[in-house]
C-alpha positions as CSV (number, residue, x, y, z in Angstrom):
1,X,123.0,99.8,97.5
2,X,121.2,98.3,100.4
3,X,123.6,96.2,102.6
4,X,122.6,93.9,105.4
5,X,124.7,91.4,107.2
6,X,123.6,88.1,108.6
7,X,125.2,84.9,109.7
8,X,125.8,83.8,106.1
9,X,127.6,87.0,105.0
10,X,126.8,90.4,103.4
11,X,123.8,90.8,101.2
12,X,123.7,93.8,98.7
13,X,120.7,94.7,96.6
14,X,120.5,97.7,94.4
15,X,118.3,100.7,95.3
16,X,116.7,100.4,91.8
17,X,115.5,96.9,92.5
18,X,113.9,97.9,95.8
19,X,112.3,101.0,94.2
20,X,110.8,98.9,91.4
21,X,109.6,96.2,93.8
22,X,108.0,98.7,96.1
23,X,106.5,100.9,93.4
24,X,105.0,97.9,91.6
25,X,103.5,96.5,94.9
26,X,102.0,99.9,95.8
27,X,100.6,100.5,92.3
28,X,98.7,97.2,92.4
29,X,96.6,98.4,95.4
30,X,93.1,99.7,94.7
31,X,92.8,103.5,94.7
32,X,96.4,104.3,93.9
33,X,96.5,106.5,90.8
34,X,100.3,106.7,90.6
35,X,103.5,107.7,92.2
36,X,104.9,111.2,92.7
37,X,108.6,112.3,92.7
38,X,109.7,112.5,96.3
39,X,113.0,114.3,96.1
40,X,114.4,117.2,94.0
41,X,116.8,114.7,92.4
42,X,113.9,112.7,91.1
43,X,112.2,115.8,89.9
44,X,115.4,116.9,88.0
45,X,115.9,113.4,86.5
46,X,112.4,113.1,85.2
47,X,112.5,116.7,83.8
48,X,115.7,116.0,81.9
49,X,114.9,112.6,80.6
50,X,111.1,113.3,80.1
51,X,110.3,109.8,81.4
52,X,109.3,108.2,84.6
53,X,112.3,107.1,86.7
54,X,112.2,103.6,88.2
55,X,112.6,105.0,91.7
56,X,109.8,107.6,91.3
57,X,108.2,108.2,94.6
58,X,110.2,105.6,96.5
59,X,113.0,106.0,99.1
60,X,114.5,102.9,100.8
61,X,117.0,103.1,103.6
62,X,118.3,100.8,106.4
63,X,117.9,101.7,110.0
64,X,119.1,99.3,112.8
65,X,119.1,96.3,110.6
66,X,115.6,96.8,109.1
67,X,114.4,98.6,106.1
68,X,112.4,101.9,106.2
69,X,110.4,102.5,103.0
70,X,109.0,105.9,102.1
71,X,106.3,106.0,99.4
72,X,104.8,109.2,97.8
73,X,101.5,108.4,96.1
74,X,98.6,109.9,94.2
75,X,95.1,108.5,95.2
76,X,91.9,108.3,93.3
77,X,89.2,110.8,94.4
78,X,86.4,109.3,96.5
79,X,88.3,106.4,98.1
80,X,89.0,105.9,101.8
81,X,92.5,107.1,102.2
82,X,93.0,105.3,105.5
83,X,92.0,102.0,103.9
84,X,94.3,102.6,101.0
85,X,97.3,103.4,103.2
86,X,96.7,100.2,105.3
87,X,96.5,98.1,102.2
88,X,99.7,99.6,100.7
89,X,101.7,99.1,104.0
90,X,100.6,95.5,104.2
91,X,101.2,94.7,100.5
92,X,104.6,96.5,100.3
93,X,105.8,94.9,103.6
94,X,104.8,91.4,102.5
95,X,106.2,91.8,99.0
96,X,109.6,93.0,100.1
97,X,110.0,90.5,102.9
98,X,109.0,87.6,100.6
99,X,111.2,88.7,97.7
100,X,114.3,89.6,99.7
101,X,114.1,88.1,103.1
102,X,114.9,91.5,104.7
103,X,112.9,92.6,107.7
104,X,110.9,95.8,107.0
105,X,110.9,98.0,110.0
106,X,108.5,100.7,108.7
107,X,106.6,101.7,105.6
108,X,105.7,105.4,105.5
109,X,103.0,106.4,102.9
110,X,102.7,110.1,102.0
111,X,99.6,111.0,100.0
112,X,100.8,113.9,97.9
113,X,97.9,114.4,95.5
114,X,94.4,113.3,94.5
115,X,93.3,112.5,91.0
116,X,89.8,113.1,89.9
């Protein structure tokens, strides 16, 4: 659960919701071939269930009242990685802030693989 407090009270949103939101926003960007498991727990879960977890490649945490989002992606061969990463950062930040109203402090994008 992600918890943030404001003048109206406490807001709690599930980790799964954020993971789905971020994953969907990142996957829509040109040049993104997919998401990669980012933690050993995600690796184990996908191996046991033989399906993609909703939080595959996404980690969301709160730091000093803002959200920090880590994304692990696979890019398509031949595209400009710098441009892809900038596009993902902008798209994910905008999508999360519009959908939840939470301030996104940082979006970290890790390019873990390249698909031909």
